[in-house]
N, C-alpha and C positions, 0 to 999 in steps of 0.2 A: 408514481411518476416514472416514465420511461426515460432513459438517458437521451439527451438531445444529440444531434449529430456533432455539435461542438464538443460536448462532453466525451463522446466516443472518440473523436479525434484526439483530444487531450490525453485520455487514458492510453490509447494506442501509442501516442508519441512518448509518454512516460515509460511504457513498457519497452519500446524500441531503445530509448536512451539508456534505460537501466541495463538492458541486456548487452548493449554496446559499451558499457562502462563509461558512458559520457556524463552520467550524473551519479552521485554517491548518496545513498540514504544512510542515516545513522539511527541507532535505537533511540526511541523517544521515551515518553513518561510511563508506559506500561510495558510489561514483558513482551507483548505482541505488536507494539506499534513502532513505526519508523517514520522519520521526517527527512525531507529534502528541502533545503532553503536556497532561494535564488532571488537576489535583487529586491528584497522587501516582500517577496511572495514565498509562501511555504506550502508544502503538500504533506499531509499526514495520512498514512495508510495503516489500518488496523483490522483485526478480525475479532469476533466475539460470538457467543451463542445467545440466542434469544428464543423465548417461548412464543410460538405463533400457533393459534388454534390448538393449544394443548400439546403441541409437538415442539421439541427443541431443534432449532435450525441454526446453521452456521450463517453468519452475516459478515459482510465486508464493508468498511467505511473508507471513504476518501474525503478528507477535509481540505478545502482549498482556502488558504489564509492570505490576507493582504495586511501588511503592517501589523502582524500579530493578532489580528481579529479574524474570526471565521467569516469568510465571504460566502462560501457554499459548502454544504455538508451532504455528500452523496452516500446513502446507505442502502444496500441491497442484500436481501436474504435469499437463501437457496429454496425459493418457492416457485411454482410453475409460472405465475404471472410475470415474474421478473428474471427468469432463468438466464436469458442472454446477457442482461446487464450485470447480474451477479457473476456470471462466468467471466466477463470482461474485467471487472474489478478484482475478482479472485486471481485472474492471470497476472494482474499487476502485483498483487500482494505476493504471489508465488515467486515472481521474478525478483522482487525486492528481498524477500526472505532468503532465496537461494544465493544472491550476491552477498548478503550479510553473513550467511553461514560459511561461505567460502572465505570471506575476510576474517571471520573469527578463527577458522582453522589455520590460516596463514599466520595470524597473530600468535597463536599458541606455538606453532612451529618456530617462529622467530624468537619468542621468549625462551625456548628451550636451547637455543644456540649459545655457545659461550661468548662472552663479551670481549 
């Protein structure tokens, strides 16, 4: 399934808001997952490897949750048929990871300061 225009808009908006520091993602239940919660809705982004046609491919997932239940689960892998959709979701994951890496670095620096 190819991402709908609405999904593309949503992902673009999440990327923009993440890069502008208007939304904050936090680490979630796996070492590579992050969650953003807003008014009963949540977004979880994660990466993983999957074997497709005997090749290991990187995949990106965006779970859209309403009231704690998965409403939609978008998963795209780095294969030709879905390259654009994979790239868009991967751009979101990269933005989220970059912001959280910066935050982790700042946390370490703050902890090293005398109280």
